[in-house]
N, C-alpha and C positions, 0 to 999 in steps of 0.2 A: 611267575611267583605271585602269591597273594600275601599281603601283610595285614595283620590285625593285632589288637591288644591281646597280650597273653591272658589266658584264663587258667584257673586252678587245674583244669584237666590237661594243661600243657606241661605241668610240673615234671612228670616222669621223663618226657622227651628232652626238656631243658636240662635236667640233671644228667641224663645220658650223655649229653654233649659237654656239660660243664665238669663233671667229675674227672674225666681223664686229663683235662687241661689243668685242673687244680692239682691232681696227683703228680703230673709232670713238673709243675712248678716253674715253668719257663716264661710265662707271659703275664700272669696276674700276681700281684703282691698279696696273695691269700695263703693261709696256712695249708700246707700240703695234706694234712690230715683232717681237713675241714669235713664236718658231717654233712649229710644230705640236707638235714633241716637247716643248718647254718648256711649252706650254700644256696639253697632256695630262698631263704630269708634275705640273703645278700642280693641275689639277682632279681627277685620279685618283690622286694620290700615296698612298704606303703609310701616311702619317700621318693619313689620313682615310677615312671611309666615304663612298662616292659612290653615289648612287641615280639611277635614270632613271624617268621617268613615260612610259608608252606609251598610245596610244589602242587601240581595239579591233582595229585593223589592224596593230599592232606598231610604228607610227611613234613616234619619241621626241618628246614634246611639251616636255620640260624635264628638267633635271637639278639636283641639289643635292649638296653634300657637308657633312658634319658632322665636326668634329674638336675636340680640346681647344683652348681659346683660349690657354692657356699650359701649361707643363710644371709638374711638381712640385705645389706648393701651389695653383696656379691651374688644375689639370687638371679640377676639378669644374665648370668653366664651359665650355659648348660655344660653338663658333663655326661659322657656316655661310656658304656662298656659294650663290646661286641663279642659274639660267640658264633662260630660257624661249625656245622657238622664236619668233623675231620674227613669224612668220605666225600664231601662236596666242596672242599677247598679248591680254588682255582677256577670256579665256575661263575664268578661274579656275585656271589651271595654277599660278601662283605662290602663290595662296592655298592650294591643295591641298598643294603642296610645303612651305609654311611649317607648316601643321598637322601634316603627317607628321613634319617635322623636330622639332617640339616634342615630339610623342608619342614619337618614337624616342629623342631625347636624354634625356627623362625615364626611359624604360625602360632606358637604358644607365647610369643613375645620375647623370647631370648634375644639378646643382642650380639652374643658371641658364643663360641664353644671352646672349651679347654679340656685337654687330656693331661692329667696331673702327673702320670707316672707310666710313660710308654717305655718298655724295656728296649734298650738300644739294639739288642741282638734279634729282636722281632722285626727283621728287615722288611718283610712283606708288608707288615702293618705300617711301618714308617713310610715306605714308598707310597702306599695307598693314601695315607693321610696327607702326605705332601701333594699328591695329585689332586686333592680336593682343596688345596690352598692353605693347609695348615703349615705354620712356621714353627721351628724349634726355637723357643725363647730362652730355654735354659737346659743345660746338660748337668746332671747331678752325678759327679764322678763316684763310681763304685757304690751307688746307692741301692743296688739290687743284688742279693745273693743268689746267683744262678746256680742250679744244682750241678751243671756240667762244666760251666765256664768260669766259675768263681764269681768274684765281685765285678759287675758290669755297670755301665752307666744307665741312668734312667733319664728320659726326656720330658720336658714340659712343652706341650704343643698347643697352639692357639690359632684361632681364626675368627674374624668378625663375621657376623651374619648379615 
């Protein structure tokens, strides 16, 4: 896999991955009717660095962004979002993106990484983040309205870099 900063020409492929996830409404706290323009502005916004992972043929397998979790005195803590092509799940794409994001954030001078709102029912993601040393610092009871399971917990996960 190759990784590089996302370019405007990657927008269609990113939206192709992001749209079904947004419409399902199970892992991101985003409006399920979010428009393409709003979705891409969120994922590729000027306040974040967005990356894409490509296979040897140039197909995008996944994307992630990294940004400061807060402004000012909290800007030394990174925050990320990850997106994997649903046809490529289970192939190590998310693991590769997480490792890259940790290395990149450290190189950018971040001292920690925090995930503010990990949906507890996204068990694959929770296990993956834990395997990278993230700890659940808080459980927010019933904080996420899951479209199939009702109100479920959200987690705040953290690790030092």
